[in-house]
C-alpha positions in Angstrom: 15.5 -5.0 -25.2 13.1 -5.4 -28.1 9.4 -5.8 -27.4 7.5 -8.3 -29.6 4.6 -7.0 -31.7 1.9 -8.2 -29.3 3.6 -6.2 -26.4 4.0 -3.2 -28.6 0.2 -3.2 -29.2 -0.6 -3.7 -25.5 1.6 -0.8 -24.4 0.9 1.5 -27.4 -0.6 4.2 -25.3 2.6 4.3 -23.2 5.0 4.2 -26.1 3.4 7.3 -27.8 4.0 9.3 -24.7 7.2 11.3 -25.2 7.8 11.0 -21.4 7.9 7.2 -21.7 8.5 6.0 -25.3 9.9 2.7 -26.4 13.0 2.9 -24.2 10.9 3.6 -21.1 8.6 0.7 -21.8 11.5 -1.6 -22.3 12.9 -0.4 -18.9 9.6 -1.3 -17.3 9.7 -4.7 -18.9 13.1 -5.4 -17.3 12.3 -4.0 -13.9 11.7 -5.8 -10.6 9.4 -4.3 -8.0 8.9 -5.7 -4.6 5.5 -4.9 -3.1 5.2 -5.2 0.7 1.6 -5.4 1.9 -1.2 -6.5 -0.4 -4.0 -4.6 1.3 -5.9 -1.5 0.4 -2.8 0.3 -1.0 -1.1 -2.7 -2.4 -4.0 -3.9 -4.5 -4.4 -0.8 -6.7 -0.6 -0.3 -6.8 -0.2 -3.8 -8.1 -2.9 -3.4 -10.7 -1.2 -0.3 -12.2 2.3 -1.7 -12.0 1.2 -4.9 -13.7 -0.8 -2.8 -16.2 2.4 -0.8 -16.9 4.2 -4.0 -17.8 6.7 -4.2 -14.9 8.4 -7.4 -15.8 8.9 -9.0 -12.4 6.8 -8.6 -9.3 7.4 -10.0 -5.8 4.4 -9.8 -3.5 5.0 -10.0 0.3 2.2 -10.3 2.8 1.6 -12.7 5.7 -2.2 -12.0 6.1 -5.3 -13.9 4.9 -8.3 -12.3 3.3 -11.2 -11.3 5.5 -14.7 -10.2 4.6 -14.0 -6.7 6.0 -11.1 -6.4 3.4 -13.5 -6.6 0.4 -14.7 -3.0 0.8 -11.3 -1.6 -0.4 -9.0 -4.5 -1.4 -10.3 -4.7 -4.9 -8.4 -7.7 -6.1 -10.3 -10.0 -3.8 -13.8 -11.6 -3.9 -15.9 -13.4 -1.3 -14.6 -16.7 -2.7 -11.1 -15.7 -1.7 -11.9 -15.2 2.1 -9.5 -17.2 4.2 -6.8 -17.5 1.5 -3.4 -15.8 1.6 -3.5 -12.3 0.1 -0.1 -12.6 -1.6 -1.1 -15.9 -3.3 -4.5 -14.6 -4.6 -2.8 -11.4 -5.8 -0.2 -13.4 -7.7 -2.9 -15.5 -9.3 -4.5 -12.3 -10.5 -1.3 -11.2 -12.1 -1.0 -14.5 -13.9 -4.5 -14.1 -15.4 -4.0 -10.4 -16.2 -0.7 -10.7 -18.0 1.0 -14.2 -18.2 4.2 -12.7 -19.6 5.0 -11.0 -16.2 7.0 -12.9 -13.7 5.4 -13.0 -10.2 6.3 -14.5 -6.9 4.2 -14.6 -3.7 6.0 -14.6 -0.4 3.6 -15.4 2.5 5.7 -14.1 5.3 6.0 -11.1 7.6 8.8 -8.5 7.0 11.0 -8.0 10.0 14.3 -6.3 10.8 15.9 -9.7 10.5 14.8 -10.6 7.0 13.9 -7.3 5.3 17.3 -6.7 3.5 17.3 -10.2 2.0 13.6 -9.9 0.9 14.2 -6.7 -1.0 17.7 -7.3 -2.4 18.0 -7.0 -6.1 14.8 -5.0 -6.6 14.8 -1.8 -8.6 12.3 -0.3 -6.2 10.3 -1.4 -3.2 6.7 -0.2 -2.8 5.6 -0.4 0.9 1.8 -0.1 1.6 1.8 -1.7 5.0 -0.3 -0.4 7.9 2.1 -0.3 10.9 5.2 1.7 11.7 7.2 -1.3 12.8 7.0 -3.0 9.4 7.5 0.3 7.5 10.7 1.0 9.5 11.9 -2.6 9.0 11.3 -2.3 5.2 13.0 1.1 5.1 16.0 -0.1 7.0 16.2 -3.2 4.7 16.1 -0.9 1.7 19.0 1.2 3.0 21.0 -1.9 3.8 20.4 -3.4 0.4 20.8 -0.2 -1.6 17.3 -0.2 -3.0 15.0 2.8 -3.4 11.7 2.9 -1.5 8.3 4.2 -2.4 6.4 4.5 0.9 2.6 5.0 1.0 0.4 5.3 4.0 -3.2 6.3 4.9 -5.1 7.4 7.9 -8.8 8.1 7.5 -8.8 10.7 4.7 -5.1 11.7 4.9 -2.6 9.9 2.6 1.2 10.1 2.4 3.4 9.0 -0.5 7.1 9.6 -0.9 10.2 8.2 -2.6 13.2 7.6 -0.4 16.8 6.8 -1.2 18.6 6.7 2.2 21.4 4.6 0.7 22.5 7.6 -1.4 24.6 10.6 -0.1 22.5 13.4 1.4 19.2 11.6 0.8 16.7 10.9 3.6 15.2 7.5 4.4 11.8 6.8 5.9 13.3 6.6 9.4 14.6 10.2 9.0 11.0 11.2 8.6 9.4 9.3 11.5 12.3 8.7 13.9 12.8 5.7 16.2 9.8 6.1 18.4 7.5 4.0 16.2 9.4 0.7 16.0 6.8 -0.8 18.3 3.6 -2.1 16.8 1.3 0.3 18.6 -0.1 2.6 15.9 -3.7 3.0 15.0 -5.1 0.8 12.3 -7.9 1.2 9.7 -10.0 -1.2 11.8 -10.0 1.4 14.6 -10.1 4.6 12.5 -12.1 3.5 9.5 -11.1 4.0 5.8 -13.0 4.8 2.6 -12.2 2.4 -0.2 -11.9 5.1 -2.9 -9.3 6.9 -0.8 -6.9 3.9 -0.7 -7.4 3.6 -4.4 -6.1 7.2 -4.8 -3.1 6.6 -2.6 -2.3 3.2 -4.1 -2.4 4.6 -7.7 -0.3 7.6 -6.7 2.2 5.3 -5.1 2.4 3.2 -8.4 3.0 6.5 -10.3 5.9 7.4 -8.0 7.4 4.0 -8.2 7.2 4.2 -12.0 9.1 7.5 -11.8 12.0 5.6 -10.2 11.9 2.8 -12.8 11.9 5.2 -15.7 14.8 7.4 -14.5 17.5 7.5 -17.2 15.3 5.8 -19.8 12.7 8.5 -20.3 11.9 12.2 -19.6 9.1 11.5 -17.1 10.9 13.7 -14.5 13.0 13.4 -11.4 12.6 10.6 -8.9 11.5 13.1 -6.2 13.7 11.7 -3.4 12.6 12.9 0.0 9.5 14.8 -1.3 6.5 13.8 0.9 3.2 14.3 -0.9 0.3 14.8 1.5 -3.1 13.9 0.0 -6.2 15.3 1.8 -9.2 13.5 0.5 -11.8 15.7 2.3 -10.9 19.1 0.7 -9.5 17.6 -1.6 -5.9 18.9 -1.9 -2.3 17.9 -2.4 0.7 19.5 -0.9 4.3 18.6 -0.8 7.0 19.0 1.8 10.7 18.1 1.8 12.1 15.5 4.2 15.8 16.3 5.0 18.3 13.6 5.9 18.8 13.2 9.6 22.5 13.3 10.4 21.8 11.2 13.5 19.6 8.6 11.8 20.8 5.2 12.9 19.7 3.6 9.6 21.2 5.8 6.9 23.7 8.2 8.5 26.6 6.0 7.5 25.0 4.0 4.7 26.1 6.2 1.8 
């Protein structure tokens, strides 16, 4: 794929990086990312993926914007209150870079529709705030053979990881958390509180990890870091990494590969 002169100028700072280069930028331009959840994590993740020139973006969220979202969901303004998050976010992409393809899907991801919603993507970035949806997204990715970047946040503790449960010997998100969280009974930021800058850190980090997946084979950015869970402590601050092994008894990915 050849980038026209205007695009070359827009992404010049990427192209001069040896770890990205022209081939990497062309790969980003041809990539399709599905973002599930256009909240605190999804907003900055979308901004950096669009800024990176990811050619096609599908935004999935069933929620409407509330006043309490504005403290951290930085794509939205008071004039957007009451509108669908996915729709407003898609409009932002159109203004920011009209060359990019963007689709808003105003629906909730469930076990029944997840695989169909993510099919054909190069990577899915999940920034949702409940285990039931995260597990549905993960199971859908395994079934559709799509890599997953999972990002979550509780108070000042963030988690970001790339999963490829559809590949041999690679863990999926369900290998990490198990089956106990399929019910929608986990704490939310409305109950725990959340600092806006903290979701910005986690969302930007998630975009970086998704970009790693997209650039694999087209650049020297590094490995895709399958199953490496990065734990971000915003209070210290600190970052540590642990390895998530594949669960041989996982009901989602034990026979997927």
